[in-house]
Structures are given as C-alpha cells and as structure tokens.
C-alpha positions as CSV (number, residue, x, y, z in Angstrom):
1,M,47.9,222.5,141.1
2,N,50.5,222.2,143.8
3,C,50.5,218.7,145.3
4,I,52.3,216.7,148.0
5,I,52.8,212.9,148.3
6,V,52.6,211.4,151.8
7,D,53.3,207.6,152.0
8,D,55.7,205.6,154.1
9,E,56.2,203.0,151.3
10,E,58.9,204.1,148.9
11,V,57.5,202.1,145.9
12,S,54.1,203.6,146.4
13,R,55.6,207.1,146.4
14,M,57.6,206.4,143.3
15,I,54.4,205.3,141.4
16,V,52.5,208.4,142.4
17,R,55.5,210.6,141.7
18,D,55.6,209.1,138.1
19,F,51.9,209.8,137.7
20,V,52.3,213.4,138.9
21,E,55.1,214.0,136.5
22,R,53.0,212.7,133.6
23,T,50.2,215.1,134.5
24,P,50.8,218.7,133.2
25,S,48.2,220.2,135.6
26,L,50.2,219.0,138.6
27,K,53.3,220.4,140.3
28,L,55.0,218.3,142.9
29,I,56.0,220.5,145.9
30,A,57.3,217.7,148.2
31,E,57.0,214.0,149.0
32,C,57.2,212.7,152.6
33,D,57.5,209.3,154.2
34,N,55.6,210.4,157.3
35,A,52.6,212.6,158.2
36,V,54.5,214.7,160.7
37,E,56.9,216.0,158.0
38,A,53.9,216.6,155.7
39,F,52.1,218.6,158.4
40,K,55.1,221.0,158.7
41,I,55.4,221.5,155.0
42,M,51.7,222.2,154.6
43,K,51.9,224.9,157.2
44,E,54.5,226.7,155.0
45,E,53.5,225.9,151.5
46,A,50.2,226.4,149.6
47,I,49.1,222.9,148.7
48,D,46.1,222.2,146.5
49,I,46.1,218.4,146.5
50,I,47.6,215.8,148.9
51,F,48.0,212.2,147.9
52,L,47.8,210.6,151.3
53,D,48.4,207.1,152.6
54,I,46.2,206.2,155.5
55,E,48.3,203.7,157.5
56,M,51.6,205.2,158.6
57,P,53.5,205.1,161.9
58,E,53.6,208.0,164.4
59,M,50.7,209.8,162.7
60,T,48.1,208.2,160.4
61,G,46.7,209.9,157.3
62,I,43.3,210.3,159.0
63,E,45.1,211.9,162.0
64,L,46.8,214.3,159.6
65,V,43.4,215.3,158.1
66,Q,42.1,215.9,161.6
67,S,45.0,218.1,162.5
68,L,44.7,220.5,159.6
69,D,42.7,223.7,160.0
70,S,42.0,224.0,156.3
71,L,41.9,221.0,154.1
72,P,43.3,220.9,150.6
73,Q,41.8,218.3,148.1
74,V,42.6,215.0,149.8
75,I,43.0,211.9,147.7
76,L,43.5,208.9,150.0
77,I,45.7,206.0,148.8
78,T,45.6,202.7,150.7
79,G,46.0,199.0,150.3
80,R,42.8,198.3,152.3
81,K,39.2,198.6,151.1
82,D,37.6,199.4,154.5
83,F,38.4,203.1,154.9
84,G,35.7,204.4,152.6
85,A,33.6,205.5,155.6
86,E,36.5,207.8,156.8
87,A,36.7,209.4,153.3
88,Y,33.0,210.0,153.3
89,E,33.0,211.3,156.9
90,Y,35.6,214.0,156.2
91,S,34.2,214.8,152.7
92,L,37.5,213.9,151.1
93,T,38.0,214.1,147.4
94,D,38.6,210.5,146.5
95,Y,39.8,207.1,147.7
96,L,42.2,205.0,145.7
97,I,43.0,201.3,146.3
98,K,46.6,200.1,145.8
99,P,47.9,199.2,143.3
100,I,46.5,202.3,141.5
101,N,46.6,202.8,137.8
102,Y,47.0,206.0,135.8
103,P,43.4,206.3,134.4
104,R,42.0,205.9,137.9
105,F,44.6,208.4,139.2
106,M,43.5,210.9,136.5
107,K,39.9,210.5,137.4
108,A,40.7,211.5,141.0
109,V,42.8,214.5,139.8
110,E,40.0,215.7,137.6
111,K,37.6,215.5,140.5
112,A,40.0,217.6,142.6
113,Q,40.5,220.1,139.8
114,N,36.7,220.5,139.4
115,N,36.3,221.0,143.2
116,L,39.0,223.7,143.2
117,Q,37.5,225.5,140.2
118,K,34.1,225.6,141.9
119,D,35.8,227.1,145.0
120,I,37.7,229.7,143.0
121,L,35.1,230.6,140.3
122,D,33.0,232.6,142.7
123,T,31.4,236.1,142.7
124,Q,32.7,236.5,146.3
125,G,29.6,238.5,147.2
126,N,30.4,241.1,144.5
127,D,28.2,241.0,141.4
128,D,30.7,243.1,139.5
129,N,33.6,240.6,139.5
130,I,34.5,237.0,139.2
131,Y,37.7,235.4,140.4
132,V,39.3,232.7,138.3
133,K,42.5,230.6,138.6
134,A,44.7,231.1,135.6
135,D,48.4,231.0,135.0
136,N,49.1,229.7,138.5
137,R,47.4,232.8,140.1
138,I,44.0,234.0,141.0
139,V,42.8,236.7,138.7
140,R,39.9,239.2,139.3
141,I,37.9,239.9,136.2
142,K,35.3,242.6,135.9
143,L,32.1,241.1,134.4
144,S,31.7,244.2,132.2
145,D,35.0,243.5,130.6
146,I,34.0,240.1,129.3
147,Y,32.8,240.0,125.7
148,F,32.0,236.3,125.3
149,I,32.9,232.9,126.6
150,E,33.8,230.0,124.3
151,A,33.9,226.2,125.1
152,L,37.2,224.4,124.5
153,S,36.9,220.7,125.3
154,D,37.1,220.5,129.2
155,Y,38.0,224.2,129.3
156,V,36.4,227.5,128.6
157,I,38.0,230.7,127.1
158,I,37.0,234.0,128.7
159,N,37.4,236.6,125.9
160,M,37.9,240.3,126.7
161,E,38.9,243.2,124.5
162,S,42.7,242.5,124.6
163,K,43.0,239.5,127.0
164,K,41.9,235.8,127.1
165,Y,41.9,233.4,130.1
166,I,41.6,229.7,129.7
167,I,40.2,228.0,132.8
168,H,39.1,224.5,133.6
169,S,35.3,224.6,133.8
170,T,32.1,223.4,132.0
171,M,29.9,225.9,130.2
172,K,27.0,224.8,132.4
173,G,28.9,225.4,135.6
174,L,30.1,228.8,134.4
175,E,26.7,229.9,133.2
176,Q,25.3,229.2,136.6
177,K,27.9,231.6,138.2
178,L,27.2,234.5,135.8
179,P,24.3,237.0,136.3
180,S,21.5,236.0,133.9
181,D,20.5,239.6,133.2
182,M,24.0,240.3,131.7
183,F,25.0,237.0,130.2
184,T,23.1,234.4,128.1
185,R,23.9,231.1,126.4
186,V,23.3,231.5,122.7
187,H,25.0,228.3,121.5
188,R,26.2,225.1,123.0
189,S,29.7,226.6,122.7
190,Y,29.1,230.3,123.4
191,I,27.9,232.6,126.2
192,V,27.7,236.3,125.4
193,N,27.6,239.5,127.3
194,L,24.4,241.2,126.2
195,T,25.9,244.7,126.7
196,K,28.7,244.0,124.2
197,I,26.5,243.1,121.2
198,D,27.0,245.4,118.2
199,S,24.3,243.9,116.0
200,I,22.5,240.7,115.0
201,E,22.7,239.5,111.4
202,D,20.8,236.4,110.2
203,M,21.7,233.8,112.8
204,S,24.9,235.5,114.1
205,I,25.7,238.0,116.8
206,V,28.3,240.6,115.7
207,M,30.9,241.5,118.2
208,P,34.2,243.3,117.7
209,Q,36.3,240.2,117.8
210,K,34.1,237.7,115.8
211,A,30.6,236.7,114.8
212,I,29.0,234.4,117.3
213,P,26.5,231.8,115.9
214,I,23.0,231.5,117.5
215,G,21.9,227.9,118.0
216,N,18.3,227.1,117.1
217,S,17.5,225.7,120.6
218,Y,18.8,229.0,122.2
219,K,17.3,231.5,119.8
220,S,13.9,232.1,121.6
221,A,15.4,232.6,125.1
222,F,18.1,234.9,123.7
223,L,15.7,237.1,121.8
224,S,13.4,237.4,124.8
225,K,16.3,239.1,126.7
226,L,16.7,241.8,124.1
227,N,15.0,245.2,124.8
228,F,13.2,245.7,121.5
229,L,11.5,249.1,120.7
C-alpha cells in the first residue's frame, strides 16, 4: 500500500518512517513537514494511506482532509486526546495518540488494509467478474475461471487452472462477495466453485488440482446445492 507521512515534527516523522519500513505491506512514497506539500503530492501520486498529524502551521491535518476530493485511508497522529470527534465526523480510519508504539500502529494499518480490500474486492455491478488487488495492481478475475479458494492465515488463495492470487481477506468476507449459486463453503478453509467439481468421493471433493475436504458442519448445505437426478 502506498503511503505518505505528514507531520511537522521531525522526531515523529522518523518514528513513523521506521514503522513503515518494518511493515512489508507498506511502501513510503513521501514524507512532508507540512500539509500544503502533501496536498500537491497527493494530486500527483496514488496514495492508499496517509499518516497525518493534526496540528500543523499554515494548514492543519483536518483542513487537508477537507480539501481532498477523494480520501485515502487516513490515520490521524496527534499528541492530544480531544480530536476523536473529528476522526469520527470524517469517517477516518484510525486515531493514534503520540507517542505511538508499533503494535498499535500495526492495528491501524490492518484496519486500513481491510477497508481497502473491501473497496477493491467488488463485483462492480458485473456478476461475471471480481476485482482484486494483487501484486501491486488491480486484477480482473472471471468467476468461471476460479476453481477453489483456500484460507491462509489472514489471507486467502484464489486458485485457477494455471494461476493463483493471494489477497488479504477473510473467508467470510470473500464468501459474502461471491454468488451463492456458484460458490459454496465446504470447509472452514475452503470455498469451491460448484461448476468445477469432477466428483465426490467419501468426504472429499475431487478437483483437477487437489481433493478438497468436506467439513461435517458444511456437508448438508453443500449437498443441498447439488442437482441430483
């Protein structure tokens, strides 16, 4: 995720910069000591997250938020505790109190990442495709090309015949985005495309790439979706 740091305090920028460099999912595009410079950069660069100090001369962080036509994920950083109402009013991502620590920083980043994924993982009004963010680009995937989806910690793997995409999402969140007449959850770790099933043997679904286990709690719902003769 492309990010920018905006803070008039050098020490504060240095701390956030260190946190960004320690976080593989973040790419620092720029750091600014004033909001005016940040405004210019954000008009030219695609920014996913802005780490934004509130109290700055010339233009405050809130004024920067007000000036932007399209907001990225905004994580406010301030030494005061009385700006929570502003964060709520503008539906900003998170609100960090200085001095910030890395675990709290990561919690805010994960919230921003989840928000971005919800925005990107969308059918876009077309039931035949989904759009996912993978490898620093947005990729269009035909639903009919997906064989199965597998859980991997905080990520999921979208498996197709010759390609795989790893995206940051939960299985539950992804399941809600997929058409239920084509895809079904068969295990806590697997969602399958019903049109790609070769056969069912014992408690496994046979697909070209692998055998997918059927969880006991998912068996009845899965079998009810099959068109038996």
